[in-house]
Short mmCIF file of the C-alpha atoms (twelve columns), coordinates in Angstrom:
data_MODEL
# 
_entry.id   MODEL 
# 
loop_
_atom_site.group_PDB 
_atom_site.id 
_atom_site.type_symbol 
_atom_site.label_atom_id 
_atom_site.label_alt_id 
_atom_site.label_comp_id 
_atom_site.label_asym_id 
_atom_site.label_seq_id 
_atom_site.Cartn_x 
_atom_site.Cartn_y 
_atom_site.Cartn_z 
_atom_site.pdbx_PDB_model_num 
ATOM 1   C CA . UNK A 1   8.832   -10.942 -40.182 1 
ATOM 2   C CA . UNK A 2   12.038  -12.074 -41.707 1 
ATOM 3   C CA . UNK A 3   14.477  -13.827 -39.352 1 
ATOM 4   C CA . UNK A 4   17.184  -11.220 -39.634 1 
ATOM 5   C CA . UNK A 5   20.636  -11.721 -38.125 1 
ATOM 6   C CA . UNK A 6   20.415  -8.702  -35.824 1 
ATOM 7   C CA . UNK A 7   23.498  -6.881  -34.505 1 
ATOM 8   C CA . UNK A 8   23.081  -5.253  -31.111 1 
ATOM 9   C CA . UNK A 9   24.638  -1.736  -31.205 1 
ATOM 10  C CA . UNK A 10  27.463  -1.460  -28.654 1 
ATOM 11  C CA . UNK A 11  28.306  2.044   -27.489 1 
ATOM 12  C CA . UNK A 12  31.659  2.178   -25.740 1 
ATOM 13  C CA . UNK A 13  33.317  -0.593  -23.784 1 
ATOM 14  C CA . UNK A 14  30.534  -2.374  -21.908 1 
ATOM 15  C CA . UNK A 15  29.469  -5.933  -21.110 1 
ATOM 16  C CA . UNK A 16  25.841  -5.046  -20.402 1 
ATOM 17  C CA . UNK A 17  23.911  -3.349  -23.197 1 
ATOM 18  C CA . UNK A 18  20.579  -1.638  -22.582 1 
ATOM 19  C CA . UNK A 19  18.023  -0.421  -25.107 1 
ATOM 20  C CA . UNK A 20  14.817  1.475   -24.389 1 
ATOM 21  C CA . UNK A 21  12.195  1.496   -27.126 1 
ATOM 22  C CA . UNK A 22  9.363   4.048   -27.167 1 
ATOM 23  C CA . UNK A 23  7.668   3.900   -30.547 1 
ATOM 24  C CA . UNK A 24  4.187   3.705   -32.107 1 
ATOM 25  C CA . UNK A 25  4.809   -0.074  -32.285 1 
ATOM 26  C CA . UNK A 26  7.637   -2.517  -31.654 1 
ATOM 27  C CA . UNK A 27  10.108  -3.693  -34.305 1 
ATOM 28  C CA . UNK A 28  8.066   -5.782  -36.740 1 
ATOM 29  C CA . UNK A 29  10.642  -8.252  -38.077 1 
ATOM 30  C CA . UNK A 30  11.388  -11.693 -36.710 1 
ATOM 31  C CA . UNK A 31  15.071  -11.477 -35.744 1 
ATOM 32  C CA . UNK A 32  17.822  -13.300 -33.887 1 
ATOM 33  C CA . UNK A 33  21.157  -12.361 -32.318 1 
ATOM 34  C CA . UNK A 34  23.946  -14.015 -30.353 1 
ATOM 35  C CA . UNK A 35  23.284  -12.108 -27.126 1 
ATOM 36  C CA . UNK A 36  20.885  -13.189 -24.410 1 
ATOM 37  C CA . UNK A 37  18.008  -10.690 -24.171 1 
ATOM 38  C CA . UNK A 38  15.847  -9.817  -21.173 1 
ATOM 39  C CA . UNK A 39  12.884  -7.577  -22.013 1 
ATOM 40  C CA . UNK A 40  10.390  -5.790  -19.789 1 
ATOM 41  C CA . UNK A 41  7.234   -4.603  -21.578 1 
ATOM 42  C CA . UNK A 42  6.179   -1.319  -19.968 1 
ATOM 43  C CA . UNK A 43  3.445   -0.517  -22.500 1 
ATOM 44  C CA . UNK A 44  2.044   -2.549  -25.356 1 
ATOM 45  C CA . UNK A 45  -0.117  -5.522  -26.253 1 
ATOM 46  C CA . UNK A 46  0.030   -7.998  -29.078 1 
ATOM 47  C CA . UNK A 47  1.326   -11.377 -30.183 1 
ATOM 48  C CA . UNK A 48  4.747   -12.744 -29.261 1 
ATOM 49  C CA . UNK A 49  6.411   -15.264 -31.566 1 
ATOM 50  C CA . UNK A 50  9.541   -16.910 -30.138 1 
ATOM 51  C CA . UNK A 51  10.822  -20.026 -31.866 1 
ATOM 52  C CA . UNK A 52  7.656   -22.078 -32.335 1 
ATOM 53  C CA . UNK A 53  5.839   -20.355 -29.458 1 
ATOM 54  C CA . UNK A 54  2.864   -18.100 -30.174 1 
ATOM 55  C CA . UNK A 55  1.078   -16.221 -27.402 1 
ATOM 56  C CA . UNK A 56  -0.151  -12.923 -26.088 1 
ATOM 57  C CA . UNK A 57  2.119   -10.302 -24.534 1 
ATOM 58  C CA . UNK A 58  0.939   -7.303  -22.545 1 
ATOM 59  C CA . UNK A 59  2.148   -4.471  -20.337 1 
ATOM 60  C CA . UNK A 60  4.149   -5.702  -17.356 1 
ATOM 61  C CA . UNK A 61  5.428   -8.915  -18.942 1 
ATOM 62  C CA . UNK A 62  9.109   -9.872  -18.628 1 
ATOM 63  C CA . UNK A 63  10.842  -12.270 -21.037 1 
ATOM 64  C CA . UNK A 64  14.185  -14.054 -21.500 1 
ATOM 65  C CA . UNK A 65  15.329  -14.927 -25.034 1 
ATOM 66  C CA . UNK A 66  18.343  -17.213 -25.361 1 
ATOM 67  C CA . UNK A 67  21.097  -16.779 -27.962 1 
ATOM 68  C CA . UNK A 68  19.863  -16.956 -31.579 1 
ATOM 69  C CA . UNK A 69  16.218  -17.543 -30.651 1 
ATOM 70  C CA . UNK A 70  14.097  -15.945 -33.433 1 
ATOM 71  C CA . UNK A 71  11.517  -13.650 -31.850 1 
ATOM 72  C CA . UNK A 72  9.261   -10.675 -32.483 1 
ATOM 73  C CA . UNK A 73  6.745   -8.648  -30.485 1 
ATOM 74  C CA . UNK A 74  3.963   -7.998  -33.013 1 
ATOM 75  C CA . UNK A 75  1.758   -5.213  -31.624 1 
ATOM 76  C CA . UNK A 76  -2.008  -5.266  -32.066 1 
ATOM 77  C CA . UNK A 77  -3.386  -3.533  -35.206 1 
ATOM 78  C CA . UNK A 78  -4.421  -0.394  -33.297 1 
ATOM 79  C CA . UNK A 79  -0.716  0.420   -32.739 1 
ATOM 80  C CA . UNK A 80  -0.261  0.786   -36.500 1 
ATOM 81  C CA . UNK A 81  -2.976  3.452   -36.794 1 
ATOM 82  C CA . UNK A 82  -0.680  6.373   -35.845 1 
ATOM 83  C CA . UNK A 83  -2.592  7.365   -32.719 1 
ATOM 84  C CA . UNK A 84  -0.560  10.016  -30.894 1 
ATOM 85  C CA . UNK A 85  -1.741  8.856   -27.459 1 
ATOM 86  C CA . UNK A 86  -0.735  5.222   -27.989 1 
ATOM 87  C CA . UNK A 87  2.881   4.059   -27.680 1 
ATOM 88  C CA . UNK A 88  4.716   0.782   -27.183 1 
ATOM 89  C CA . UNK A 89  7.533   0.915   -24.632 1 
ATOM 90  C CA . UNK A 90  10.082  -1.642  -23.488 1 
ATOM 91  C CA . UNK A 91  13.474  -1.907  -21.821 1 
ATOM 92  C CA . UNK A 92  15.784  -4.662  -23.062 1 
ATOM 93  C CA . UNK A 93  19.066  -5.793  -21.520 1 
ATOM 94  C CA . UNK A 94  21.576  -7.788  -23.579 1 
ATOM 95  C CA . UNK A 95  24.675  -9.733  -22.556 1 
ATOM 96  C CA . UNK A 96  26.982  -12.031 -24.463 1 
ATOM 97  C CA . UNK A 97  27.578  -15.687 -23.651 1 
ATOM 98  C CA . UNK A 98  29.305  -16.564 -26.928 1 
ATOM 99  C CA . UNK A 99  32.997  -16.864 -27.628 1 
ATOM 100 C CA . UNK A 100 32.960  -14.141 -30.299 1 
ATOM 101 C CA . UNK A 101 34.186  -11.551 -27.802 1 
ATOM 102 C CA . UNK A 102 35.074  -11.291 -24.127 1 
ATOM 103 C CA . UNK A 103 31.945  -12.247 -22.247 1 
ATOM 104 C CA . UNK A 104 30.606  -10.865 -19.001 1 
ATOM 105 C CA . UNK A 105 29.879  -14.411 -17.888 1 
ATOM 106 C CA . UNK A 106 33.571  -15.337 -18.063 1 
ATOM 107 C CA . UNK A 107 33.775  -13.985 -14.511 1 
ATOM 108 C CA . UNK A 108 34.010  -17.069 -12.267 1 
ATOM 109 C CA . UNK A 109 31.351  -15.748 -9.873  1 
ATOM 110 C CA . UNK A 110 28.899  -15.717 -12.767 1 
ATOM 111 C CA . UNK A 111 29.455  -19.301 -13.881 1 
ATOM 112 C CA . UNK A 112 25.907  -20.214 -12.805 1 
ATOM 113 C CA . UNK A 113 24.535  -17.495 -15.073 1 
ATOM 114 C CA . UNK A 114 26.677  -18.729 -17.966 1 
ATOM 115 C CA . UNK A 115 25.545  -22.320 -17.466 1 
ATOM 116 C CA . UNK A 116 21.901  -21.279 -17.227 1 
ATOM 117 C CA . UNK A 117 22.167  -19.093 -20.343 1 
ATOM 118 C CA . UNK A 118 23.711  -21.930 -22.346 1 
ATOM 119 C CA . UNK A 119 20.695  -24.140 -21.517 1 
ATOM 120 C CA . UNK A 120 18.007  -21.508 -22.014 1 
ATOM 121 C CA . UNK A 121 17.935  -21.158 -25.775 1 
ATOM 122 C CA . UNK A 122 14.183  -21.770 -25.952 1 
ATOM 123 C CA . UNK A 123 13.248  -18.697 -23.926 1 
ATOM 124 C CA . UNK A 124 11.085  -18.026 -20.876 1 
ATOM 125 C CA . UNK A 125 8.351   -15.810 -19.572 1 
ATOM 126 C CA . UNK A 126 9.646   -14.630 -16.201 1 
ATOM 127 C CA . UNK A 127 7.321   -14.430 -13.205 1 
ATOM 128 C CA . UNK A 128 9.372   -12.845 -10.402 1 
ATOM 129 C CA . UNK A 129 8.665   -13.382 -6.720  1 
ATOM 130 C CA . UNK A 130 9.454   -9.690  -6.183  1 
ATOM 131 C CA . UNK A 131 8.230   -7.767  -9.222  1 
ATOM 132 C CA . UNK A 132 9.317   -4.419  -7.783  1 
ATOM 133 C CA . UNK A 133 12.901  -5.593  -7.182  1 
ATOM 134 C CA . UNK A 134 13.234  -6.899  -10.731 1 
ATOM 135 C CA . UNK A 135 11.769  -3.846  -12.440 1 
ATOM 136 C CA . UNK A 136 13.888  -1.545  -10.262 1 
ATOM 137 C CA . UNK A 137 16.949  -3.404  -11.547 1 
ATOM 138 C CA . UNK A 138 15.815  -2.768  -15.143 1 
ATOM 139 C CA . UNK A 139 15.378  0.942   -14.385 1 
ATOM 140 C CA . UNK A 140 18.799  1.190   -12.728 1 
ATOM 141 C CA . UNK A 141 20.504  -0.513  -15.679 1 
ATOM 142 C CA . UNK A 142 18.790  1.978   -18.003 1 
ATOM 143 C CA . UNK A 143 20.202  5.066   -16.265 1 
ATOM 144 C CA . UNK A 144 23.507  3.857   -14.795 1 
ATOM 145 C CA . UNK A 145 26.934  3.449   -16.400 1 
ATOM 146 C CA . UNK A 146 30.079  1.525   -15.512 1 
ATOM 147 C CA . UNK A 147 30.200  -0.319  -12.195 1 
ATOM 148 C CA . UNK A 148 26.737  0.879   -11.011 1 
ATOM 149 C CA . UNK A 149 25.195  -0.603  -14.179 1 
ATOM 150 C CA . UNK A 150 27.083  -3.861  -13.610 1 
ATOM 151 C CA . UNK A 151 25.815  -4.011  -10.027 1 
ATOM 152 C CA . UNK A 152 22.239  -3.461  -11.196 1 
ATOM 153 C CA . UNK A 153 22.686  -6.231  -13.761 1 
ATOM 154 C CA . UNK A 154 23.918  -8.593  -11.038 1 
ATOM 155 C CA . UNK A 155 20.782  -7.793  -9.048  1 
ATOM 156 C CA . UNK A 156 18.659  -8.565  -12.120 1 
ATOM 157 C CA . UNK A 157 20.508  -11.847 -12.703 1 
ATOM 158 C CA . UNK A 158 20.017  -12.812 -9.052  1 
ATOM 159 C CA . UNK A 159 16.267  -12.189 -9.301  1 
ATOM 160 C CA . UNK A 160 15.978  -14.262 -12.497 1 
ATOM 161 C CA . UNK A 161 18.075  -17.224 -11.385 1 
ATOM 162 C CA . UNK A 162 16.983  -17.588 -7.770  1 
ATOM 163 C CA . UNK A 163 13.742  -15.684 -7.173  1 
ATOM 164 C CA . UNK A 164 11.556  -16.273 -10.230 1 
ATOM 165 C CA . UNK A 165 9.267   -18.808 -11.830 1 
ATOM 166 C CA . UNK A 166 10.238  -19.446 -15.449 1 
ATOM 167 C CA . UNK A 167 7.564   -20.446 -17.971 1 
ATOM 168 C CA . UNK A 168 9.151   -22.011 -21.103 1 
ATOM 169 C CA . UNK A 169 8.248   -20.523 -24.478 1 
ATOM 170 C CA . UNK A 170 9.489   -22.473 -27.519 1 
ATOM 171 C CA . UNK A 171 9.944   -26.241 -27.442 1 
ATOM 172 C CA . UNK A 172 12.381  -26.013 -30.365 1 
ATOM 173 C CA . UNK A 173 16.033  -25.221 -29.683 1 
ATOM 174 C CA . UNK A 174 17.248  -22.026 -31.360 1 
ATOM 175 C CA . UNK A 175 18.870  -22.620 -34.758 1 
ATOM 176 C CA . UNK A 176 21.783  -20.385 -35.673 1 
ATOM 177 C CA . UNK A 177 21.893  -21.550 -39.273 1 
ATOM 178 C CA . UNK A 178 18.494  -20.232 -40.417 1 
ATOM 179 C CA . UNK A 179 19.225  -18.882 -43.900 1 
ATOM 180 C CA . UNK A 180 17.960  -15.538 -45.130 1 
ATOM 181 C CA . UNK A 181 15.802  -17.289 -47.735 1 
ATOM 182 C CA . UNK A 182 14.216  -19.472 -45.056 1 
ATOM 183 C CA . UNK A 183 13.769  -16.440 -42.836 1 
ATOM 184 C CA . UNK A 184 12.064  -14.542 -45.640 1 
ATOM 185 C CA . UNK A 185 9.607   -17.393 -46.095 1 
ATOM 186 C CA . UNK A 186 8.855   -17.526 -42.377 1 
ATOM 187 C CA . UNK A 187 8.375   -13.752 -42.399 1 
ATOM 188 C CA . UNK A 188 5.823   -13.992 -45.181 1 
ATOM 189 C CA . UNK A 189 3.933   -16.832 -43.504 1 
ATOM 190 C CA . UNK A 190 3.799   -15.237 -40.051 1 
ATOM 191 C CA . UNK A 191 2.914   -11.793 -41.352 1 
ATOM 192 C CA . UNK A 192 0.116   -13.154 -43.555 1 
ATOM 193 C CA . UNK A 193 -1.300  -15.265 -40.722 1 
ATOM 194 C CA . UNK A 194 -1.294  -12.514 -38.108 1 
ATOM 195 C CA . UNK A 195 -3.024  -10.129 -40.501 1 
ATOM 196 C CA . UNK A 196 -5.596  -12.610 -41.820 1 
ATOM 197 C CA . UNK A 197 -6.309  -15.098 -39.009 1 
ATOM 198 C CA . UNK A 198 -9.951  -13.962 -38.954 1 
ATOM 199 C CA . UNK A 199 -10.469 -15.044 -42.569 1 
ATOM 200 C CA . UNK A 200 -10.881 -18.469 -44.167 1 
ATOM 201 C CA . UNK A 201 -7.234  -19.537 -44.654 1 
ATOM 202 C CA . UNK A 202 -6.104  -22.810 -46.182 1 
ATOM 203 C CA . UNK A 203 -2.702  -24.471 -46.335 1 
ATOM 204 C CA . UNK A 204 -2.774  -23.884 -50.094 1 
ATOM 205 C CA . UNK A 205 -3.240  -20.145 -49.509 1 
ATOM 206 C CA . UNK A 206 -0.170  -19.963 -47.280 1 
ATOM 207 C CA . UNK A 207 1.887   -22.195 -49.593 1 
ATOM 208 C CA . UNK A 208 1.155   -20.037 -52.621 1 
ATOM 209 C CA . UNK A 209 2.534   -16.957 -50.863 1 
ATOM 210 C CA . UNK A 210 5.982   -18.529 -50.661 1 
ATOM 211 C CA . UNK A 211 5.731   -20.222 -54.082 1 
ATOM 212 C CA . UNK A 212 5.662   -23.781 -52.760 1 
ATOM 213 C CA . UNK A 213 3.393   -26.741 -53.281 1 
ATOM 214 C CA . UNK A 214 1.200   -27.544 -50.264 1 
ATOM 215 C CA . UNK A 215 3.203   -30.714 -49.635 1 
ATOM 216 C CA . UNK A 216 6.575   -28.928 -49.728 1 
ATOM 217 C CA . UNK A 217 5.187   -26.098 -47.621 1 
ATOM 218 C CA . UNK A 218 3.972   -28.479 -44.914 1 
ATOM 219 C CA . UNK A 219 7.400   -30.147 -44.739 1 
ATOM 220 C CA . UNK A 220 9.153   -26.763 -44.613 1 
ATOM 221 C CA . UNK A 221 6.929   -25.325 -41.885 1 
ATOM 222 C CA . UNK A 222 7.109   -28.409 -39.683 1 
ATOM 223 C CA . UNK A 223 10.880  -28.612 -40.096 1 
ATOM 224 C CA . UNK A 224 11.306  -25.137 -38.619 1 
ATOM 225 C CA . UNK A 225 8.553   -25.162 -35.983 1 
ATOM 226 C CA . UNK A 226 7.806   -28.830 -35.213 1 
ATOM 227 C CA . UNK A 227 4.166   -27.868 -35.691 1 
ATOM 228 C CA . UNK A 228 1.803   -28.123 -38.613 1 
ATOM 229 C CA . UNK A 229 0.631   -24.863 -40.140 1 
ATOM 230 C CA . UNK A 230 -2.940  -25.589 -39.033 1 
ATOM 231 C CA . UNK A 231 -1.733  -26.016 -35.445 1 
ATOM 232 C CA . UNK A 232 0.032   -22.648 -35.633 1 
ATOM 233 C CA . UNK A 233 -3.017  -20.967 -37.193 1 
ATOM 234 C CA . UNK A 234 -5.296  -22.387 -34.504 1 
ATOM 235 C CA . UNK A 235 -2.897  -21.153 -31.791 1 
ATOM 236 C CA . UNK A 236 -3.041  -17.621 -33.224 1 
ATOM 237 C CA . UNK A 237 -6.839  -17.734 -33.396 1 
ATOM 238 C CA . UNK A 238 -7.220  -19.095 -29.854 1 
ATOM 239 C CA . UNK A 239 -4.782  -16.481 -28.529 1 
ATOM 240 C CA . UNK A 240 -6.945  -13.758 -30.093 1 
ATOM 241 C CA . UNK A 241 -10.101 -15.398 -28.734 1 
ATOM 242 C CA . UNK A 242 -8.628  -15.472 -25.213 1 
ATOM 243 C CA . UNK A 243 -7.969  -11.753 -25.409 1 
ATOM 244 C CA . UNK A 244 -11.536 -11.027 -26.506 1 
ATOM 245 C CA . UNK A 245 -13.066 -13.350 -23.937 1 
ATOM 246 C CA . UNK A 246 -11.227 -11.360 -21.261 1 
ATOM 247 C CA . UNK A 247 -12.210 -7.929  -22.520 1 
ATOM 248 C CA . UNK A 248 -15.528 -8.360  -24.343 1 
ATOM 249 C CA . UNK A 249 -17.748 -9.906  -21.682 1 
ATOM 250 C CA . UNK A 250 -20.928 -8.788  -23.420 1 
ATOM 251 C CA . UNK A 251 -20.167 -10.763 -26.585 1 
ATOM 252 C CA . UNK A 252 -21.445 -14.273 -27.120 1 
ATOM 253 C CA . UNK A 253 -18.874 -17.047 -27.401 1 
ATOM 254 C CA . UNK A 254 -20.185 -17.812 -30.885 1 
ATOM 255 C CA . UNK A 255 -19.586 -14.236 -32.031 1 
ATOM 256 C CA . UNK A 256 -16.008 -14.338 -30.768 1 
ATOM 257 C CA . UNK A 257 -15.430 -17.704 -32.458 1 
ATOM 258 C CA . UNK A 258 -16.535 -16.397 -35.852 1 
ATOM 259 C CA . UNK A 259 -14.609 -13.136 -35.453 1 
ATOM 260 C CA . UNK A 260 -11.400 -15.122 -34.864 1 
ATOM 261 C CA . UNK A 261 -11.728 -17.203 -38.028 1 
ATOM 262 C CA . UNK A 262 -13.440 -20.367 -36.783 1 
ATOM 263 C CA . UNK A 263 -16.134 -21.638 -39.122 1 
ATOM 264 C CA . UNK A 264 -18.346 -23.217 -36.455 1 
ATOM 265 C CA . UNK A 265 -18.681 -23.091 -32.691 1 
ATOM 266 C CA . UNK A 266 -18.239 -26.810 -32.001 1 
ATOM 267 C CA . UNK A 267 -14.853 -26.819 -33.754 1 
ATOM 268 C CA . UNK A 268 -13.869 -23.672 -31.852 1 
ATOM 269 C CA . UNK A 269 -14.796 -25.310 -28.544 1 
ATOM 270 C CA . UNK A 270 -12.731 -28.430 -29.311 1 
ATOM 271 C CA . UNK A 271 -9.644  -26.496 -30.405 1 
ATOM 272 C CA . UNK A 272 -9.918  -24.007 -27.539 1 
ATOM 273 C CA . UNK A 273 -10.148 -26.761 -24.927 1 
ATOM 274 C CA . UNK A 274 -7.257  -28.679 -26.474 1 
ATOM 275 C CA . UNK A 275 -4.989  -25.610 -26.267 1 
ATOM 276 C CA . UNK A 276 -6.111  -24.059 -22.968 1 
ATOM 277 C CA . UNK A 277 -7.546  -27.016 -21.063 1 
ATOM 278 C CA . UNK A 278 -10.818 -25.113 -20.570 1 
ATOM 279 C CA . UNK A 279 -13.969 -24.427 -22.503 1 
ATOM 280 C CA . UNK A 280 -14.381 -20.847 -23.783 1 
ATOM 281 C CA . UNK A 281 -17.201 -20.294 -21.284 1 
ATOM 282 C CA . UNK A 282 -15.071 -21.533 -18.375 1 
ATOM 283 C CA . UNK A 283 -12.206 -19.313 -19.501 1 
ATOM 284 C CA . UNK A 284 -14.481 -16.263 -19.755 1 
ATOM 285 C CA . UNK A 285 -16.068 -16.881 -16.348 1 
ATOM 286 C CA . UNK A 286 -12.644 -17.271 -14.745 1 
ATOM 287 C CA . UNK A 287 -11.426 -14.048 -16.386 1 
ATOM 288 C CA . UNK A 288 -14.482 -12.140 -15.112 1 
ATOM 289 C CA . UNK A 289 -13.975 -13.510 -11.587 1 
ATOM 290 C CA . UNK A 290 -10.297 -12.514 -11.607 1 
ATOM 291 C CA . UNK A 291 -11.140 -8.997  -12.779 1 
ATOM 292 C CA . UNK A 292 -13.814 -8.593  -10.100 1 
ATOM 293 C CA . UNK A 293 -11.373 -9.796  -7.432  1 
ATOM 294 C CA . UNK A 294 -8.698  -7.357  -8.651  1 
ATOM 295 C CA . UNK A 295 -11.151 -4.438  -8.504  1 
ATOM 296 C CA . UNK A 296 -12.255 -5.081  -4.907  1 
# 
């Protein structure tokens, strides 16, 4: 997942760009671009990395990524098994708040959107008050052109700014000057971790992949994420454990702990509670209760 400087394809003269993705899995490379991005996940599950944030994404989620925020939706392994019945689908809307070209937000009536976008570089998970209204705006932007598309975008912006709860993602401001060499290293580290979190991984293992000493590697990783590598690895493992605790109610907590790379249950319990504020058993019981309530 190399942090690629990504260019959004612009077809024609438009301020609002829309892209629908229907593929076996989402784009696998960590990337960044100058445009603000709003994404609605219609189908797909996996791990979202945005800045130094790591967490689960699933169907129905809506996200805001500020300018130059490195991000990637890494689908679960089953999406890479070429199953004809399984697809990942999303709709993304892009708009420019930079000075590199005429920006939609130069319109005086949209000054609030411009100001918000300039302060939102760390990204958000959007929880709309009216989910139907927001997703209808996404669908209208997808099919409309010209003024009707602009009107649908204004509806979407209104829902985000004034009728939504915004859950921050990264606590590191987006960095525009991430070099390709640094991005390549981050790609290697993230890709290795997401594929091998269930194994016994050491800092030395990760450092050797990018040809660094453990000491230099630790400085490098913390510089770009403000987290230690062990903290990141534990976050990935706990995120996977949360998913399994929700869906595998018949499995023992100990079995889930070992399957996610934790060497012993007591350590798993401590790390899990530190990250989620709950014990694994409390989390599982709450997930079961929520599912039962939803099925009534």
